[in-house]
N, C-alpha and C positions, 0 to 999 in steps of 0.2 A: 147459115142455115143449111146450105147444100152439104157442107162438111158433116154436120151432125146427122144428116139423113143418109150418109154413106154414098152420096152421089159425087164421088171424087172427080169423075170426068167433067161433070157440069161445073164444079168449083174451079177446076183448072181452066176450063173454057172461058168462064167469066173473067178470070184473071188475065188470060191472054187477050181477050177482047175489050179490055178497059179502054175507054176513049182516050185520045191523046192528051186531053186537058185534065184527066185524072191520073194521079200517080199512085202506084202501089205503095203502101207504107208497111211498117213492121207487122201490123195486125193482119193485113191481107196476105203478106208473104207467109206468116205463120199459119194462117188458115189454109192456104194452099198446100203447105207441107203436111199439115195435119190431115188434110183430105187424102193425100197420098198414103199416109199411114193407115187410114181407115180402108183404103182400097188395096192394102197390102203391096204397095209399090215403093219400097224403100229406095230403089235406085232413082226413081223420079223425084223423091223427096230430097235426096242429096243433090241431084242436078238443079233443082229449083233453089236450093240453099246456096249452092256454089256459083251458078252461072245464069240462073233464070231471073225471075222477077225480083230477087233480093240483091241484085247487083246493077251497076250502071250499064247502059247499053252502048255507050260511046257515041251515040248520035246526038241530035239536037236536044233531046230530052235529058241529056246527061246531068245537067244542073238540077232538074226537077227530081230525078231518080237518085241523086247522090245521097239523099237522106237515108236510103235503105241499102247503101253499098256495103255496109258491114252488118251482117246478121247478128242479132242479139241472142241472149241466153234462151229466150222463149223459142226462137226459130231453131236454134241448135237442139234444144231439148225435144222439140217436135220431130226433128230429123232422127235423133238418136232413138226416140220411141218408135219411129217407123222401122228402123233397123232391128229393134227388139222384136217387133211383130213379125219381121221376116227372118228371124234367127240369124241375122247378119252381124255377129259379134265383132268381127274384124273391122267392119265398116263403122260400127258404133265406137269402137276404141279409136279409130282414125279420126272421127269427128271430135272426140274429146281432145286428142292431140292438136287438131286444128284450132280448137277453142283456146287452148293454152298458148299456142304460138301466136294467136291473134288477139291476145289480151282480153278474151271473154272468159269470165269466171264461171265454171260449171256450178250448178246448184244441186241440191239434193235430188230433185226430179231427174236431172241429167244423169247423175251417178246411178240412181236407182234403175233407170231404163237401161243403162249400159251394163250394169250387173245382171239384170234380168236377161239381156241379150246373150251374155256369156253363159248364163245358166241354161238357156234354151239351146245354145250351141255346144253344150257340154264342154265348156272351156273354164273349168273350175279354178285353175291357177290364176287365170286372168280376173275372174270374179273376186277372188280373195285379194288380189293386188288392188283392184278398184275399191274394195271395201277399206283397205288400208289407206288408199289415196283420199277417200272420203274423210277419214279421221284426221289426216294431215291437213286437209283443207278447212279444218275446224267446223265441219258439218257434223251434226249428230245423226248417225244412222238410225233409221226407225224401221217399222215393219211394213213399209210400202212394198 
């Protein structure tokens, strides 16, 4: 709910203050990343994706948190969307590369957000390349 109300700081605070007996899951991680997107903080979204709540902490809760050690396509898509909102096309493309190297298959939402990030960053050649990548991934481009 905090995410939808654009209270991104509250959403992140709630994630950070989760009681020890509760573990963040893919849904809470994605919600935190989406909150960063709504707050126009793409750098925080990437940090949350890569080293924050979506990874193990190495402490005694490592086994509990291991379930979310590998971000899924939803979390990545939310982070790419945050990059798009921040006109950070290089970061969006970097996340796509991370997905591919980490065996996470980008979906149409991911590609659309990355293409939009390139468009906003006036990186037309990269946008065209991503459109080609979309076709090679057997995804049908649409008018998103």
